[in-house]
C-alpha positions as CSV (number, residue, x, y, z in Angstrom):
1,M,0.9,10.9,11.7
2,Y,4.1,9.0,10.9
3,G,6.2,12.2,11.0
4,Y,4.3,14.2,8.4
5,D,2.2,17.1,9.2
6,S,1.7,18.4,5.7
7,Y,1.8,16.9,2.2
8,V,1.7,18.5,-1.3
9,A,1.2,16.4,-4.5
10,L,2.5,17.8,-7.8
11,G,2.0,16.4,-11.3
12,D,-0.4,15.6,-14.0
13,S,-3.4,13.3,-14.5
14,F,-1.7,10.4,-12.7
15,T,-1.5,12.4,-9.5
16,E,-4.8,14.1,-10.0
17,G,-6.3,10.6,-9.9
18,M,-7.7,9.8,-13.3
19,N,-9.6,7.4,-13.7
20,D,-10.4,6.7,-10.1
21,G,-13.8,8.3,-10.2
22,L,-15.9,9.5,-7.3
23,P,-19.8,9.8,-7.4
24,D,-19.6,13.6,-7.9
25,G,-17.5,13.3,-11.1
26,T,-14.2,14.2,-9.5
27,Y,-11.2,11.9,-9.1
28,R,-9.8,10.3,-6.0
29,G,-6.5,8.7,-7.0
30,W,-3.5,7.3,-5.3
31,A,-2.4,10.7,-3.8
32,D,-5.7,11.2,-2.0
33,R,-5.6,7.6,-0.8
34,L,-2.1,8.1,0.5
35,A,-3.1,11.4,2.2
36,Q,-5.9,9.5,3.9
37,I,-3.4,6.9,5.2
38,L,-1.0,9.6,6.4
39,A,-3.7,11.6,8.1
40,G,-5.0,8.6,10.1
41,D,-7.2,10.0,12.9
42,Q,-5.1,13.2,13.3
43,P,-7.2,16.3,12.4
44,G,-4.0,18.5,12.2
45,F,-2.7,16.8,9.0
46,Q,-2.9,19.0,6.0
47,Y,-2.9,18.1,2.3
48,A,-2.9,19.9,-1.1
49,N,-3.0,18.4,-4.6
50,L,-2.0,20.8,-7.3
51,A,-1.8,18.1,-10.1
52,L,-3.9,18.6,-13.2
53,R,-4.6,16.4,-16.2
54,G,-2.7,17.2,-19.4
55,K,0.0,19.2,-17.8
56,M,3.4,19.2,-19.5
57,L,6.5,19.3,-17.4
58,A,7.2,23.0,-18.1
59,E,3.7,23.8,-16.9
60,I,4.2,21.8,-13.7
61,V,7.5,23.5,-13.1
62,D,6.1,27.0,-13.7
63,E,2.7,26.6,-12.0
64,Q,3.0,24.1,-9.3
65,V,6.6,23.9,-8.0
66,P,6.7,27.6,-6.8
67,V,3.5,27.0,-4.8
68,A,5.0,23.9,-3.2
69,L,8.2,25.8,-2.3
70,E,6.2,28.6,-0.8
71,L,4.0,26.2,1.2
72,K,7.1,24.2,2.3
73,P,5.3,21.0,3.4
74,D,7.0,18.1,5.1
75,L,6.5,15.9,2.0
76,V,6.1,16.5,-1.7
77,T,5.3,13.8,-4.3
78,F,6.4,14.7,-7.8
79,C,5.6,12.9,-11.0
80,G,6.0,14.9,-14.1
81,G,7.2,14.5,-17.7
82,G,5.1,11.6,-18.6
83,N,3.0,13.7,-21.1
84,D,6.3,14.9,-22.6
85,V,7.7,11.4,-22.9
86,I,4.8,10.1,-25.0
87,V,5.1,12.9,-27.5
88,P,7.1,11.7,-30.6
89,G,10.6,13.1,-30.9
90,T,11.0,14.4,-27.4
91,D,14.4,14.0,-25.7
92,V,14.1,12.1,-22.5
93,D,17.4,13.3,-21.2
94,E,16.3,16.9,-21.5
95,I,13.1,16.1,-19.7
96,C,15.0,14.6,-16.9
97,A,17.4,17.5,-16.6
98,K,14.4,19.7,-15.8
99,I,13.3,17.2,-13.2
100,D,16.7,17.2,-11.7
101,E,16.4,21.0,-11.2
102,V,13.0,20.6,-9.5
103,V,14.1,17.9,-7.1
104,G,17.3,19.9,-6.3
105,A,15.2,23.0,-5.4
106,L,12.7,21.0,-3.3
107,R,15.4,19.1,-1.4
108,G,17.3,22.4,-1.0
109,A,14.3,23.8,0.8
110,G,14.4,20.9,3.3
111,I,11.4,19.1,1.8
112,E,11.2,15.3,1.6
113,V,10.6,14.2,-2.0
114,L,9.1,11.1,-3.4
115,L,9.4,10.4,-7.2
116,F,7.5,7.9,-9.3
117,N,9.2,6.1,-12.2
118,G,7.3,4.9,-15.3
119,P,5.4,1.6,-15.3
120,D,6.4,-1.2,-17.7
121,T,4.2,-1.0,-20.8
122,K,5.3,-4.3,-22.3
123,S,1.9,-5.9,-21.8
124,L,-0.1,-2.9,-23.1
125,S,-0.8,-3.4,-26.8
126,V,0.4,-0.5,-29.0
127,M,1.6,1.4,-25.9
128,S,4.5,-1.0,-25.6
129,V,6.4,1.1,-28.2
130,L,7.1,3.6,-25.4
131,R,8.9,1.0,-23.3
132,G,12.4,2.1,-24.4
133,K,11.8,5.8,-23.7
134,I,10.3,4.9,-20.3
135,G,13.4,2.8,-19.5
136,I,15.6,5.8,-20.2
137,Y,13.4,8.0,-18.1
138,N,13.5,5.6,-15.2
139,T,17.3,5.2,-15.3
140,N,17.7,9.0,-15.2
141,L,15.1,9.2,-12.3
142,W,17.1,6.8,-10.1
143,A,20.2,8.9,-10.7
144,I,18.3,12.1,-9.8
145,A,17.0,10.5,-6.6
146,A,20.5,9.3,-5.5
147,R,22.0,12.7,-6.2
148,H,19.5,14.6,-4.1
149,G,18.5,12.1,-1.4
150,A,15.0,11.6,-2.7
151,R,13.1,8.3,-2.9
152,V,11.5,6.5,-5.8
153,V,8.3,4.6,-5.9
154,D,9.2,1.8,-8.4
155,L,6.1,1.4,-10.5
156,W,8.1,-0.6,-13.1
157,A,8.8,-3.3,-10.5
158,M,5.1,-3.6,-9.5
159,D,4.2,-6.8,-11.3
160,V,0.5,-6.3,-10.5
161,L,0.5,-3.2,-12.8
162,R,1.2,-5.4,-15.8
163,D,-2.3,-6.8,-15.6
164,F,-4.7,-5.1,-18.0
165,R,-7.2,-4.7,-15.1
166,A,-4.8,-2.1,-13.5
167,W,-5.3,0.1,-16.6
168,S,-8.3,2.1,-17.9
169,D,-9.5,1.7,-21.5
170,D,-7.4,4.7,-22.5
171,R,-4.2,2.7,-21.6
172,L,-2.7,5.9,-20.0
173,H,-4.5,6.0,-16.7
174,F,-4.9,3.5,-13.9
175,T,-8.2,2.1,-12.7
176,A,-9.4,2.6,-9.1
177,E,-7.8,-0.7,-8.2
178,G,-4.5,0.4,-9.8
179,H,-4.6,3.6,-7.8
180,R,-5.3,1.7,-4.6
181,R,-2.4,-0.6,-5.0
182,I,0.0,2.3,-5.9
183,A,-1.1,4.2,-2.7
184,L,-0.4,1.1,-0.6
185,R,3.0,0.5,-2.2
186,T,3.9,4.2,-1.6
187,A,2.9,4.0,2.1
188,E,5.0,0.8,2.4
189,L,8.0,2.5,1.0
190,M,7.6,5.3,3.5
191,G,7.4,2.8,6.4
192,V,3.8,3.6,7.1
193,P,1.8,0.5,8.3
194,V,-1.1,-0.6,6.1
195,T,-3.6,-3.4,6.5
196,E,-3.9,-4.3,2.8
197,D,-1.4,-6.0,0.5
198,W,-0.7,-4.1,-2.8
199,S,0.9,-7.2,-4.3
200,E,-2.1,-9.5,-3.8
201,P,-2.6,-11.5,-7.1
202,W,-5.5,-10.6,-9.4
203,P,-8.3,-13.1,-9.7
204,T,-7.6,-15.6,-12.5
205,L,-9.1,-14.9,-15.9
206,A,-9.1,-16.8,-19.1
207,P,-6.6,-15.3,-21.6
208,R,-7.9,-12.8,-24.1
209,T,-8.0,-14.0,-27.7
210,W,-6.1,-12.4,-30.5
211,V,-9.3,-11.3,-32.2
212,N,-10.6,-9.7,-29.0
213,Q,-7.3,-7.8,-28.5
214,R,-7.4,-6.5,-32.1
215,R,-11.0,-5.3,-31.6
216,S,-9.8,-3.6,-28.4
217,D,-7.0,-1.9,-30.3
218,L,-9.3,-0.5,-33.0
219,A,-11.7,0.8,-30.3
220,W,-8.9,2.4,-28.5
221,T,-7.6,4.0,-31.6
222,R,-10.9,5.6,-32.4
223,T,-11.9,6.6,-28.9
224,H,-8.5,7.7,-27.4
225,L,-5.5,7.8,-29.8
226,L,-7.1,9.9,-32.6
227,P,-8.6,12.4,-30.3
228,W,-5.2,12.7,-28.5
229,I,-3.5,13.4,-31.8
230,G,-6.1,16.0,-32.6
231,R,-5.5,17.8,-29.3
232,Q,-1.8,17.7,-29.9
233,L,-2.1,19.3,-33.3
234,R,-4.5,22.0,-32.0
235,G,-2.3,22.7,-28.9
236,E,-5.1,21.7,-26.6
237,S,-5.1,19.9,-23.2
238,L,-7.6,18.0,-21.2
239,G,-6.8,20.3,-18.3
240,D,-7.6,23.5,-20.2
241,G,-10.0,25.7,-18.1
242,L,-9.7,23.4,-15.1
243,A,-8.2,24.2,-11.6
244,P,-6.5,21.8,-9.2
245,K,-8.9,20.0,-6.9
246,R,-7.0,20.8,-3.7
247,P,-5.1,24.1,-4.4
248,K,-4.2,24.9,-0.7
249,L,-3.0,23.0,2.3
250,A,-6.1,22.1,4.3
251,P,-7.2,19.4,6.7
252,F,-7.8,16.2,4.9
253,G,-11.4,15.3,4.6
254,I,-12.4,11.7,3.6
255,P,-14.3,11.8,0.3
256,K,-17.5,9.9,-0.4
257,I,-16.3,6.8,-2.0
258,P,-18.0,4.0,-4.0
259,T,-18.9,0.9,-1.9
260,D,-17.5,-1.5,-4.5
261,D,-13.9,-0.2,-4.1
262,H,-12.2,-3.6,-4.4
263,A,-10.3,-5.6,-7.1
264,P,-12.5,-6.1,-10.2
265,T,-12.8,-9.6,-11.7
266,S,-13.0,-8.6,-15.3
């Protein structure tokens, strides 16, 4: 079990697993995939995933962190603040100061902590405007990790995530293939042997035309951006009324997964 008997995942939609869908309508995601790798064939391994879509950092701190401190697992993965960063006018340094407190508390309890920095959005049309704030967030995160003895999964340095096929149509969440690669990269960072290569190049595609990209931008604005603005104005969240998918530490069960769980070609 590679030295880990228990693992708790904290965060928002990224850690919940959107949009790595399962046949029953739930999400799998990189954290479930990592738990499966860590569990191996050991029935005693236990896993909980408290992450929930739409959660702001303050909600993660108030609702999830105390549970993790009470459970005191061997490993916690923490990725929070992304929803705060994308809100116009937010102060990234203030966001990271809260993360620093969280990591300090977890490490003070003797829990190993893995953090995730933000991916590079340069290649994502429109979303590229967030690149500067993500860069500040990432710089702070490396300092937090160094200060508390945590480790960082460097999503920014994963070149394969710069391909549009790693991203869902909403340009906020990864595809199943994106999640698969992130799980493999995380396991690699932890020194856990894997049989697949997260950095395997994507199949070659013809470049998208300017016209097609602008059509995609318009569709994204109607389908994702405007509804998101509406939810922000109303103080609503995609996670309202929902509960975490794995709220307690329990033996990891392998979910029923689609048979076409491989890199897409288009």
